[in-house]
PDB file of N, CA, C and O in Angstrom:
ATOM      1  N   UNK A   1      10.553  12.073  11.577  1.00  0.00           N
ATOM      2  CA  UNK A   1      10.199  10.993  10.688  1.00  0.00           C
ATOM      3  C   UNK A   1      10.687  11.252   9.262  1.00  0.00           C
ATOM      4  O   UNK A   1      10.747  10.312   8.470  1.00  0.00           O
ATOM      5  N   UNK A   2      11.032  12.470   8.910  1.00  0.00           N
ATOM      6  CA  UNK A   2      11.508  12.765   7.561  1.00  0.00           C
ATOM      7  C   UNK A   2      12.810  12.057   7.226  1.00  0.00           C
ATOM      8  O   UNK A   2      13.141  11.895   6.051  1.00  0.00           O
ATOM      9  N   UNK A   3      13.549  11.635   8.237  1.00  0.00           N
ATOM     10  CA  UNK A   3      14.806  10.934   7.976  1.00  0.00           C
ATOM     11  C   UNK A   3      14.633   9.416   8.032  1.00  0.00           C
ATOM     12  O   UNK A   3      15.624   8.689   8.101  1.00  0.00           O
ATOM     13  N   UNK A   4      13.408   8.933   8.003  1.00  0.00           N
ATOM     14  CA  UNK A   4      13.120   7.496   8.028  1.00  0.00           C
ATOM     15  C   UNK A   4      13.690   6.847   6.771  1.00  0.00           C
ATOM     16  O   UNK A   4      13.476   7.351   5.668  1.00  0.00           O
ATOM     17  N   UNK A   5      14.405   5.748   6.917  1.00  0.00           N
ATOM     18  CA  UNK A   5      15.048   5.069   5.787  1.00  0.00           C
ATOM     19  C   UNK A   5      14.042   4.589   4.748  1.00  0.00           C
ATOM     20  O   UNK A   5      14.397   4.383   3.587  1.00  0.00           O
ATOM     21  N   UNK A   6      12.790   4.411   5.159  1.00  0.00           N
ATOM     22  CA  UNK A   6      11.772   3.909   4.239  1.00  0.00           C
ATOM     23  C   UNK A   6      11.255   4.967   3.266  1.00  0.00           C
ATOM     24  O   UNK A   6      10.623   4.639   2.263  1.00  0.00           O
ATOM     25  N   UNK A   7      11.524   6.220   3.564  1.00  0.00           N
ATOM     26  CA  UNK A   7      11.039   7.300   2.696  1.00  0.00           C
ATOM     27  C   UNK A   7      12.025   7.558   1.571  1.00  0.00           C
ATOM     28  O   UNK A   7      13.181   7.910   1.805  1.00  0.00           O
ATOM     29  N   UNK A   8      11.555   7.380   0.361  1.00  0.00           N
ATOM     30  CA  UNK A   8      12.375   7.711  -0.811  1.00  0.00           C
ATOM     31  C   UNK A   8      11.596   8.742  -1.612  1.00  0.00           C
ATOM     32  O   UNK A   8      11.512   9.897  -1.194  1.00  0.00           O
ATOM     33  N   UNK A   9      11.035   8.373  -2.724  1.00  0.00           N
ATOM     34  CA  UNK A   9      10.282   9.350  -3.518  1.00  0.00           C
ATOM     35  C   UNK A   9       8.780   9.047  -3.542  1.00  0.00           C
ATOM     36  O   UNK A   9       8.088   9.474  -4.465  1.00  0.00           O
ATOM     37  N   UNK A  10       8.268   8.323  -2.550  1.00  0.00           N
ATOM     38  CA  UNK A  10       6.859   7.929  -2.544  1.00  0.00           C
ATOM     39  C   UNK A  10       5.902   9.122  -2.551  1.00  0.00           C
ATOM     40  O   UNK A  10       4.773   8.998  -3.025  1.00  0.00           O
ATOM     41  N   UNK A  11       6.331  10.267  -2.037  1.00  0.00           N
ATOM     42  CA  UNK A  11       5.484  11.469  -2.057  1.00  0.00           C
ATOM     43  C   UNK A  11       5.040  11.787  -3.484  1.00  0.00           C
ATOM     44  O   UNK A  11       3.933  12.280  -3.698  1.00  0.00           O
ATOM     45  N   UNK A  12       5.895  11.507  -4.444  1.00  0.00           N
ATOM     46  CA  UNK A  12       5.594  11.830  -5.838  1.00  0.00           C
ATOM     47  C   UNK A  12       4.430  11.039  -6.407  1.00  0.00           C
ATOM     48  O   UNK A  12       3.757  11.509  -7.324  1.00  0.00           O
ATOM     49  N   UNK A  13       4.179   9.844  -5.881  1.00  0.00           N
ATOM     50  CA  UNK A  13       3.113   9.032  -6.473  1.00  0.00           C
ATOM     51  C   UNK A  13       2.103   8.464  -5.473  1.00  0.00           C
ATOM     52  O   UNK A  13       1.141   7.814  -5.882  1.00  0.00           O
ATOM     53  N   UNK A  14       2.300   8.697  -4.165  1.00  0.00           N
ATOM     54  CA  UNK A  14       1.350   8.162  -3.189  1.00  0.00           C
ATOM     55  C   UNK A  14       0.676   9.226  -2.315  1.00  0.00           C
ATOM     56  O   UNK A  14      -0.228   8.895  -1.548  1.00  0.00           O
ATOM     57  N   UNK A  15       1.086  10.468  -2.409  1.00  0.00           N
ATOM     58  CA  UNK A  15       0.506  11.512  -1.564  1.00  0.00           C
ATOM     59  C   UNK A  15      -0.969  11.725  -1.910  1.00  0.00           C
ATOM     60  O   UNK A  15      -1.325  11.919  -3.072  1.00  0.00           O
ATOM     61  N   UNK A  16      -1.813  11.685  -0.885  1.00  0.00           N
ATOM     62  CA  UNK A  16      -3.234  11.973  -1.050  1.00  0.00           C
ATOM     63  C   UNK A  16      -4.034  10.918  -1.795  1.00  0.00           C
ATOM     64  O   UNK A  16      -5.178  11.169  -2.173  1.00  0.00           O
ATOM     65  N   UNK A  17      -3.463   9.753  -2.011  1.00  0.00           N
ATOM     66  CA  UNK A  17      -4.148   8.694  -2.764  1.00  0.00           C
ATOM     67  C   UNK A  17      -5.258   8.047  -1.940  1.00  0.00           C
ATOM     68  O   UNK A  17      -5.222   8.035  -0.710  1.00  0.00           O
ATOM     69  N   UNK A  18      -6.226   7.519  -2.644  1.00  0.00           N
ATOM     70  CA  UNK A  18      -7.268   6.700  -2.047  1.00  0.00           C
ATOM     71  C   UNK A  18      -6.747   5.269  -2.051  1.00  0.00           C
ATOM     72  O   UNK A  18      -6.332   4.760  -3.093  1.00  0.00           O
ATOM     73  N   UNK A  19      -6.767   4.618  -0.889  1.00  0.00           N
ATOM     74  CA  UNK A  19      -6.233   3.265  -0.763  1.00  0.00           C
ATOM     75  C   UNK A  19      -7.333   2.281  -0.400  1.00  0.00           C
ATOM     76  O   UNK A  19      -8.255   2.590   0.355  1.00  0.00           O
ATOM     77  N   UNK A  20      -7.207   1.116  -0.948  1.00  0.00           N
ATOM     78  CA  UNK A  20      -8.123   0.014  -0.694  1.00  0.00           C
ATOM     79  C   UNK A  20      -7.488  -0.907   0.343  1.00  0.00           C
ATOM     80  O   UNK A  20      -6.320  -1.272   0.210  1.00  0.00           O
ATOM     81  N   UNK A  21      -8.233  -1.285   1.364  1.00  0.00           N
ATOM     82  CA  UNK A  21      -7.752  -2.206   2.396  1.00  0.00           C
ATOM     83  C   UNK A  21      -8.285  -3.588   2.042  1.00  0.00           C
ATOM     84  O   UNK A  21      -9.485  -3.839   2.158  1.00  0.00           O
ATOM     85  N   UNK A  22      -7.403  -4.484   1.612  1.00  0.00           N
ATOM     86  CA  UNK A  22      -7.860  -5.751   1.049  1.00  0.00           C
ATOM     87  C   UNK A  22      -6.782  -6.824   1.115  1.00  0.00           C
ATOM     88  O   UNK A  22      -5.639  -6.554   1.482  1.00  0.00           O
ATOM     89  N   UNK A  23      -7.161  -8.029   0.758  1.00  0.00           N
ATOM     90  CA  UNK A  23      -6.189  -9.109   0.579  1.00  0.00           C
ATOM     91  C   UNK A  23      -5.486  -8.897  -0.758  1.00  0.00           C
ATOM     92  O   UNK A  23      -6.016  -8.243  -1.656  1.00  0.00           O
ATOM     93  N   UNK A  24      -4.311  -9.448  -0.872  1.00  0.00           N
ATOM     94  CA  UNK A  24      -3.502  -9.280  -2.082  1.00  0.00           C
ATOM     95  C   UNK A  24      -4.185  -9.852  -3.323  1.00  0.00           C
ATOM     96  O   UNK A  24      -4.716 -10.962  -3.301  1.00  0.00           O
ATOM     97  N   UNK A  25      -4.160  -9.088  -4.382  1.00  0.00           N
ATOM     98  CA  UNK A  25      -4.578  -9.520  -5.710  1.00  0.00           C
ATOM     99  C   UNK A  25      -3.491  -9.077  -6.675  1.00  0.00           C
ATOM    100  O   UNK A  25      -3.095  -7.911  -6.666  1.00  0.00           O
ATOM    101  N   UNK A  26      -3.007  -9.980  -7.501  1.00  0.00           N
ATOM    102  CA  UNK A  26      -1.929  -9.622  -8.434  1.00  0.00           C
ATOM    103  C   UNK A  26      -2.349  -8.533  -9.419  1.00  0.00           C
ATOM    104  O   UNK A  26      -3.491  -8.496  -9.877  1.00  0.00           O
ATOM    105  N   UNK A  27      -1.422  -7.668  -9.726  1.00  0.00           N
ATOM    106  CA  UNK A  27      -1.642  -6.609 -10.708  1.00  0.00           C
ATOM    107  C   UNK A  27      -1.736  -7.198 -12.111  1.00  0.00           C
ATOM    108  O   UNK A  27      -2.531  -6.743 -12.933  1.00  0.00           O
ATOM    109  N   UNK A  28      -0.926  -8.204 -12.375  1.00  0.00           N
ATOM    110  CA  UNK A  28      -0.881  -8.862 -13.686  1.00  0.00           C
ATOM    111  C   UNK A  28      -0.966 -10.367 -13.499  1.00  0.00           C
ATOM    112  O   UNK A  28      -0.565 -10.903 -12.466  1.00  0.00           O
ATOM    113  N   UNK A  29      -1.484 -11.026 -14.495  1.00  0.00           N
ATOM    114  CA  UNK A  29      -1.491 -12.484 -14.474  1.00  0.00           C
ATOM    115  C   UNK A  29      -0.043 -12.974 -14.410  1.00  0.00           C
ATOM    116  O   UNK A  29       0.830 -12.465 -15.114  1.00  0.00           O
ATOM    117  N   UNK A  30       0.189 -13.950 -13.572  1.00  0.00           N
ATOM    118  CA  UNK A  30       1.535 -14.495 -13.422  1.00  0.00           C
ATOM    119  C   UNK A  30       2.300 -13.910 -12.240  1.00  0.00           C
ATOM    120  O   UNK A  30       3.278 -14.504 -11.786  1.00  0.00           O
ATOM    121  N   UNK A  31       1.871 -12.754 -11.735  1.00  0.00           N
ATOM    122  CA  UNK A  31       2.528 -12.187 -10.553  1.00  0.00           C
ATOM    123  C   UNK A  31       2.015 -12.935  -9.340  1.00  0.00           C
ATOM    124  O   UNK A  31       0.814 -13.178  -9.220  1.00  0.00           O
ATOM    125  N   UNK A  32       2.914 -13.304  -8.437  1.00  0.00           N
ATOM    126  CA  UNK A  32       2.493 -14.018  -7.244  1.00  0.00           C
ATOM    127  C   UNK A  32       2.701 -13.223  -5.969  1.00  0.00           C
ATOM    128  O   UNK A  32       2.249 -13.633  -4.900  1.00  0.00           O
ATOM    129  N   UNK A  33       3.376 -12.097  -6.072  1.00  0.00           N
ATOM    130  CA  UNK A  33       3.554 -11.238  -4.904  1.00  0.00           C
ATOM    131  C   UNK A  33       3.973  -9.835  -5.347  1.00  0.00           C
ATOM    132  O   UNK A  33       4.333  -9.603  -6.501  1.00  0.00           O
ATOM    133  N   UNK A  34       3.914  -8.920  -4.398  1.00  0.00           N
ATOM    134  CA  UNK A  34       4.441  -7.568  -4.541  1.00  0.00           C
ATOM    135  C   UNK A  34       5.215  -7.266  -3.269  1.00  0.00           C
ATOM    136  O   UNK A  34       5.345  -8.119  -2.391  1.00  0.00           O
ATOM    137  N   UNK A  35       5.725  -6.049  -3.177  1.00  0.00           N
ATOM    138  CA  UNK A  35       6.451  -5.630  -1.979  1.00  0.00           C
ATOM    139  C   UNK A  35       5.906  -4.300  -1.510  1.00  0.00           C
ATOM    140  O   UNK A  35       5.447  -3.482  -2.307  1.00  0.00           O
ATOM    141  N   UNK A  36       5.962  -4.093  -0.196  1.00  0.00           N
ATOM    142  CA  UNK A  36       5.545  -2.815   0.371  1.00  0.00           C
ATOM    143  C   UNK A  36       6.381  -1.697  -0.253  1.00  0.00           C
ATOM    144  O   UNK A  36       7.598  -1.821  -0.396  1.00  0.00           O
ATOM    145  N   UNK A  37       5.721  -0.624  -0.615  1.00  0.00           N
ATOM    146  CA  UNK A  37       6.388   0.522  -1.231  1.00  0.00           C
ATOM    147  C   UNK A  37       7.379   1.204  -0.293  1.00  0.00           C
ATOM    148  O   UNK A  37       8.196   2.010  -0.737  1.00  0.00           O
ATOM    149  N   UNK A  38       7.315   0.891   0.986  1.00  0.00           N
ATOM    150  CA  UNK A  38       8.172   1.551   1.968  1.00  0.00           C
ATOM    151  C   UNK A  38       9.249   0.626   2.536  1.00  0.00           C
ATOM    152  O   UNK A  38      10.436   0.942   2.460  1.00  0.00           O
ATOM    153  N   UNK A  39       8.850  -0.501   3.099  1.00  0.00           N
ATOM    154  CA  UNK A  39       9.826  -1.366   3.783  1.00  0.00           C
ATOM    155  C   UNK A  39      10.213  -2.598   2.967  1.00  0.00           C
ATOM    156  O   UNK A  39      11.088  -3.361   3.375  1.00  0.00           O
ATOM    157  N   UNK A  40       9.580  -2.793   1.838  1.00  0.00           N
ATOM    158  CA  UNK A  40       9.855  -3.904   0.919  1.00  0.00           C
ATOM    159  C   UNK A  40       9.419  -5.270   1.452  1.00  0.00           C
ATOM    160  O   UNK A  40       9.817  -6.300   0.909  1.00  0.00           O
ATOM    161  N   UNK A  41       8.599  -5.286   2.518  1.00  0.00           N
ATOM    162  CA  UNK A  41       8.050  -6.552   3.000  1.00  0.00           C
ATOM    163  C   UNK A  41       7.262  -7.208   1.878  1.00  0.00           C
ATOM    164  O   UNK A  41       6.564  -6.540   1.115  1.00  0.00           O
ATOM    165  N   UNK A  42       7.386  -8.513   1.792  1.00  0.00           N
ATOM    166  CA  UNK A  42       6.659  -9.266   0.771  1.00  0.00           C
ATOM    167  C   UNK A  42       5.163  -9.264   1.114  1.00  0.00           C
ATOM    168  O   UNK A  42       4.777  -9.488   2.261  1.00  0.00           O
ATOM    169  N   UNK A  43       4.340  -9.009   0.107  1.00  0.00           N
ATOM    170  CA  UNK A  43       2.884  -9.048   0.243  1.00  0.00           C
ATOM    171  C   UNK A  43       2.382 -10.045  -0.791  1.00  0.00           C
ATOM    172  O   UNK A  43       2.643  -9.899  -1.985  1.00  0.00           O
ATOM    173  N   UNK A  44       1.651 -11.070  -0.317  1.00  0.00           N
ATOM    174  CA  UNK A  44       1.137 -12.092  -1.229  1.00  0.00           C
ATOM    175  C   UNK A  44      -0.181 -12.635  -0.691  1.00  0.00           C
ATOM    176  O   UNK A  44      -0.748 -12.075   0.247  1.00  0.00           O
ATOM    177  N   UNK A  45      -0.669 -13.717  -1.277  1.00  0.00           N
ATOM    178  CA  UNK A  45      -1.966 -14.260  -0.884  1.00  0.00           C
ATOM    179  C   UNK A  45      -1.966 -14.848   0.519  1.00  0.00           C
ATOM    180  O   UNK A  45      -3.036 -15.056   1.091  1.00  0.00           O
ATOM    181  N   UNK A  46      -0.805 -15.119   1.084  1.00  0.00           N
ATOM    182  CA  UNK A  46      -0.744 -15.640   2.450  1.00  0.00           C
ATOM    183  C   UNK A  46      -0.658 -14.527   3.485  1.00  0.00           C
ATOM    184  O   UNK A  46      -0.827 -14.772   4.679  1.00  0.00           O
ATOM    185  N   UNK A  47      -0.397 -13.316   3.036  1.00  0.00           N
ATOM    186  CA  UNK A  47      -0.325 -12.153   3.915  1.00  0.00           C
ATOM    187  C   UNK A  47      -1.743 -11.753   4.304  1.00  0.00           C
ATOM    188  O   UNK A  47      -2.679 -11.954   3.530  1.00  0.00           O
ATOM    189  N   UNK A  48      -1.906 -11.199   5.474  1.00  0.00           N
ATOM    190  CA  UNK A  48      -3.214 -10.653   5.834  1.00  0.00           C
ATOM    191  C   UNK A  48      -3.525  -9.457   4.940  1.00  0.00           C
ATOM    192  O   UNK A  48      -2.869  -9.254   3.918  1.00  0.00           O
ATOM    193  N   UNK A  49      -4.496  -8.689   5.315  1.00  0.00           N
ATOM    194  CA  UNK A  49      -4.839  -7.512   4.525  1.00  0.00           C
ATOM    195  C   UNK A  49      -3.675  -6.528   4.454  1.00  0.00           C
ATOM    196  O   UNK A  49      -2.844  -6.442   5.358  1.00  0.00           O
ATOM    197  N   UNK A  50      -3.649  -5.803   3.362  1.00  0.00           N
ATOM    198  CA  UNK A  50      -2.677  -4.728   3.162  1.00  0.00           C
ATOM    199  C   UNK A  50      -3.431  -3.607   2.449  1.00  0.00           C
ATOM    200  O   UNK A  50      -4.628  -3.726   2.187  1.00  0.00           O
ATOM    201  N   UNK A  51      -2.743  -2.547   2.145  1.00  0.00           N
ATOM    202  CA  UNK A  51      -3.351  -1.405   1.457  1.00  0.00           C
ATOM    203  C   UNK A  51      -2.778  -1.311   0.055  1.00  0.00           C
ATOM    204  O   UNK A  51      -1.597  -1.579  -0.164  1.00  0.00           O
ATOM    205  N   UNK A  52      -3.624  -0.927  -0.894  1.00  0.00           N
ATOM    206  CA  UNK A  52      -3.148  -0.762  -2.265  1.00  0.00           C
ATOM    207  C   UNK A  52      -3.846   0.413  -2.923  1.00  0.00           C
ATOM    208  O   UNK A  52      -4.911   0.849  -2.486  1.00  0.00           O
ATOM    209  N   UNK A  53      -3.230   0.915  -3.974  1.00  0.00           N
ATOM    210  CA  UNK A  53      -3.863   1.953  -4.773  1.00  0.00           C
ATOM    211  C   UNK A  53      -5.022   1.339  -5.541  1.00  0.00           C
ATOM    212  O   UNK A  53      -5.116   0.117  -5.658  1.00  0.00           O
ATOM    213  N   UNK A  54      -5.894   2.175  -6.060  1.00  0.00           N
ATOM    214  CA  UNK A  54      -7.091   1.694  -6.746  1.00  0.00           C
ATOM    215  C   UNK A  54      -6.775   0.738  -7.892  1.00  0.00           C
ATOM    216  O   UNK A  54      -7.555  -0.174  -8.167  1.00  0.00           O
ATOM    217  N   UNK A  55      -5.649   0.933  -8.558  1.00  0.00           N
ATOM    218  CA  UNK A  55      -5.282   0.057  -9.673  1.00  0.00           C
ATOM    219  C   UNK A  55      -4.556  -1.212  -9.215  1.00  0.00           C
ATOM    220  O   UNK A  55      -4.171  -2.041 -10.040  1.00  0.00           O
ATOM    221  N   UNK A  56      -4.374  -1.359  -7.916  1.00  0.00           N
ATOM    222  CA  UNK A  56      -3.698  -2.522  -7.299  1.00  0.00           C
ATOM    223  C   UNK A  56      -2.239  -2.667  -7.743  1.00  0.00           C
ATOM    224  O   UNK A  56      -1.685  -3.766  -7.759  1.00  0.00           O
ATOM    225  N   UNK A  57      -1.640  -1.549  -8.098  1.00  0.00           N
ATOM    226  CA  UNK A  57      -0.237  -1.576  -8.529  1.00  0.00           C
ATOM    227  C   UNK A  57       0.722  -1.331  -7.364  1.00  0.00           C
ATOM    228  O   UNK A  57       1.752  -1.999  -7.267  1.00  0.00           O
ATOM    229  N   UNK A  58       0.403  -0.394  -6.487  1.00  0.00           N
ATOM    230  CA  UNK A  58       1.270  -0.055  -5.352  1.00  0.00           C
ATOM    231  C   UNK A  58       0.661  -0.629  -4.075  1.00  0.00           C
ATOM    232  O   UNK A  58      -0.514  -0.406  -3.784  1.00  0.00           O
ATOM    233  N   UNK A  59       1.468  -1.369  -3.316  1.00  0.00           N
ATOM    234  CA  UNK A  59       1.023  -2.011  -2.083  1.00  0.00           C
ATOM    235  C   UNK A  59       1.784  -1.470  -0.885  1.00  0.00           C
ATOM    236  O   UNK A  59       2.967  -1.143  -0.982  1.00  0.00           O
ATOM    237  N   UNK A  60       1.087  -1.377   0.255  1.00  0.00           N
ATOM    238  CA  UNK A  60       1.659  -0.852   1.493  1.00  0.00           C
ATOM    239  C   UNK A  60       1.262  -1.794   2.627  1.00  0.00           C
ATOM    240  O   UNK A  60       0.081  -2.095   2.799  1.00  0.00           O
ATOM    241  N   UNK A  61       2.228  -2.254   3.386  1.00  0.00           N
ATOM    242  CA  UNK A  61       1.936  -3.157   4.501  1.00  0.00           C
ATOM    243  C   UNK A  61       1.224  -2.394   5.620  1.00  0.00           C
ATOM    244  O   UNK A  61       1.224  -1.163   5.653  1.00  0.00           O
ATOM    245  N   UNK A  62       0.626  -3.145   6.523  1.00  0.00           N
ATOM    246  CA  UNK A  62      -0.137  -2.548   7.627  1.00  0.00           C
ATOM    247  C   UNK A  62       0.733  -1.619   8.488  1.00  0.00           C
ATOM    248  O   UNK A  62       0.299  -0.528   8.857  1.00  0.00           O
ATOM    249  N   UNK A  63       1.952  -2.050   8.805  1.00  0.00           N
ATOM    250  CA  UNK A  63       2.820  -1.233   9.669  1.00  0.00           C
ATOM    251  C   UNK A  63       3.181   0.090   9.012  1.00  0.00           C
ATOM    252  O   UNK A  63       3.088   1.144   9.640  1.00  0.00           O
ATOM    253  N   UNK A  64       3.590   0.039   7.762  1.00  0.00           N
ATOM    254  CA  UNK A  64       3.968   1.274   7.073  1.00  0.00           C
ATOM    255  C   UNK A  64       2.756   2.177   6.861  1.00  0.00           C
ATOM    256  O   UNK A  64       2.876   3.401   6.918  1.00  0.00           O
ATOM    257  N   UNK A  65       1.597   1.583   6.620  1.00  0.00           N
ATOM    258  CA  UNK A  65       0.389   2.393   6.516  1.00  0.00           C
ATOM    259  C   UNK A  65       0.182   3.177   7.808  1.00  0.00           C
ATOM    260  O   UNK A  65      -0.034   4.388   7.775  1.00  0.00           O
ATOM    261  N   UNK A  66       0.248   2.491   8.942  1.00  0.00           N
ATOM    262  CA  UNK A  66       0.060   3.163  10.230  1.00  0.00           C
ATOM    263  C   UNK A  66       1.109   4.244  10.458  1.00  0.00           C
ATOM    264  O   UNK A  66       0.799   5.320  10.968  1.00  0.00           O
ATOM    265  N   UNK A  67       2.346   3.956  10.079  1.00  0.00           N
ATOM    266  CA  UNK A  67       3.432   4.913  10.297  1.00  0.00           C
ATOM    267  C   UNK A  67       3.308   6.162   9.431  1.00  0.00           C
ATOM    268  O   UNK A  67       3.719   7.242   9.855  1.00  0.00           O
ATOM    269  N   UNK A  68       2.755   6.041   8.235  1.00  0.00           N
ATOM    270  CA  UNK A  68       2.785   7.154   7.279  1.00  0.00           C
ATOM    271  C   UNK A  68       1.423   7.703   6.873  1.00  0.00           C
ATOM    272  O   UNK A  68       1.365   8.614   6.047  1.00  0.00           O
ATOM    273  N   UNK A  69       0.329   7.186   7.418  1.00  0.00           N
ATOM    274  CA  UNK A  69      -1.002   7.606   6.971  1.00  0.00           C
ATOM    275  C   UNK A  69      -1.242   9.099   7.156  1.00  0.00           C
ATOM    276  O   UNK A  69      -1.867   9.724   6.298  1.00  0.00           O
ATOM    277  N   UNK A  70      -0.772   9.681   8.234  1.00  0.00           N
ATOM    278  CA  UNK A  70      -0.977  11.118   8.445  1.00  0.00           C
ATOM    279  C   UNK A  70      -0.095  11.953   7.515  1.00  0.00           C
ATOM    280  O   UNK A  70      -0.549  12.948   6.949  1.00  0.00           O
ATOM    281  N   UNK A  71       1.125  11.558   7.365  1.00  0.00           N
ATOM    282  CA  UNK A  71       2.060  12.288   6.505  1.00  0.00           C
ATOM    283  C   UNK A  71       1.599  12.311   5.050  1.00  0.00           C
ATOM    284  O   UNK A  71       1.778  13.310   4.353  1.00  0.00           O
ATOM    285  N   UNK A  72       1.005  11.208   4.593  1.00  0.00           N
ATOM    286  CA  UNK A  72       0.617  11.089   3.194  1.00  0.00           C
ATOM    287  C   UNK A  72      -0.851  11.439   2.930  1.00  0.00           C
ATOM    288  O   UNK A  72      -1.291  11.449   1.780  1.00  0.00           O
ATOM    289  N   UNK A  73      -1.598  11.722   3.980  1.00  0.00           N
ATOM    290  CA  UNK A  73      -3.011  12.118   3.845  1.00  0.00           C
ATOM    291  C   UNK A  73      -3.815  11.133   2.994  1.00  0.00           C
ATOM    292  O   UNK A  73      -4.525  11.522   2.066  1.00  0.00           O
ATOM    293  N   UNK A  74      -3.685   9.847   3.335  1.00  0.00           N
ATOM    294  CA  UNK A  74      -4.405   8.820   2.584  1.00  0.00           C
ATOM    295  C   UNK A  74      -5.863   8.773   2.991  1.00  0.00           C
ATOM    296  O   UNK A  74      -6.205   9.017   4.149  1.00  0.00           O
ATOM    297  N   UNK A  75      -6.717   8.461   2.036  1.00  0.00           N
ATOM    298  CA  UNK A  75      -8.121   8.162   2.269  1.00  0.00           C
ATOM    299  C   UNK A  75      -8.246   6.664   2.050  1.00  0.00           C
ATOM    300  O   UNK A  75      -7.642   6.130   1.119  1.00  0.00           O
ATOM    301  N   UNK A  76      -9.016   5.973   2.885  1.00  0.00           N
ATOM    302  CA  UNK A  76      -9.099   4.524   2.775  1.00  0.00           C
ATOM    303  C   UNK A  76     -10.535   4.043   2.696  1.00  0.00           C
ATOM    304  O   UNK A  76     -11.469   4.729   3.113  1.00  0.00           O
ATOM    305  N   UNK A  77     -10.683   2.866   2.160  1.00  0.00           N
ATOM    306  CA  UNK A  77     -11.967   2.177   2.191  1.00  0.00           C
ATOM    307  C   UNK A  77     -11.707   0.681   2.129  1.00  0.00           C
ATOM    308  O   UNK A  77     -10.636   0.244   1.708  1.00  0.00           O
ATOM    309  N   UNK A  78     -12.693  -0.100   2.552  1.00  0.00           N
ATOM    310  CA  UNK A  78     -12.617  -1.549   2.459  1.00  0.00           C
ATOM    311  C   UNK A  78     -13.007  -1.953   1.053  1.00  0.00           C
ATOM    312  O   UNK A  78     -13.690  -1.203   0.356  1.00  0.00           O
ATOM    313  N   UNK A  79     -12.578  -3.131   0.632  1.00  0.00           N
ATOM    314  CA  UNK A  79     -12.877  -3.609  -0.699  1.00  0.00           C
ATOM    315  C   UNK A  79     -14.378  -3.659  -0.953  1.00  0.00           C
ATOM    316  O   UNK A  79     -14.824  -3.429  -2.078  1.00  0.00           O
ATOM    317  N   UNK A  80     -15.150  -3.953   0.067  1.00  0.00           N
ATOM    318  CA  UNK A  80     -16.587  -4.075  -0.099  1.00  0.00           C
ATOM    319  C   UNK A  80     -17.244  -2.725  -0.389  1.00  0.00           C
ATOM    320  O   UNK A  80     -18.312  -2.671  -1.000  1.00  0.00           O
ATOM    321  N   UNK A  81     -16.617  -1.649   0.041  1.00  0.00           N
ATOM    322  CA  UNK A  81     -17.193  -0.306  -0.159  1.00  0.00           C
ATOM    323  C   UNK A  81     -16.740   0.269  -1.490  1.00  0.00           C
ATOM    324  O   UNK A  81     -15.665  -0.056  -1.995  1.00  0.00           O
ATOM    325  N   UNK A  82     -17.552   1.096  -2.025  1.00  0.00           N
ATOM    326  CA  UNK A  82     -17.214   1.728  -3.299  1.00  0.00           C
ATOM    327  C   UNK A  82     -16.132   2.768  -3.098  1.00  0.00           C
ATOM    328  O   UNK A  82     -16.143   3.504  -2.111  1.00  0.00           O
ATOM    329  N   UNK A  83     -15.205   2.830  -4.025  1.00  0.00           N
ATOM    330  CA  UNK A  83     -14.122   3.817  -3.950  1.00  0.00           C
ATOM    331  C   UNK A  83     -14.594   5.051  -4.655  1.00  0.00           C
ATOM    332  O   UNK A  83     -13.860   6.036  -4.732  1.00  0.00           O
TER     333      UNK A  83
END
């Protein structure tokens, strides 16, 4: 999996992060979508749940989360639960 095309430098900023499993919320006013940090799939309000960092800046689609959760040692919680 180390030669996966989706892996670039995400280890530098996503390793061991706590991720929120939620519907898309824009990081800034005026933003209408983001892209998965790995596969660049569009994530927006019409997308189902996705994963994001606590600050809602970095987003990860469901497929990439499943593919990389062990490698990146992510901790997760639902939006309703306290982080």
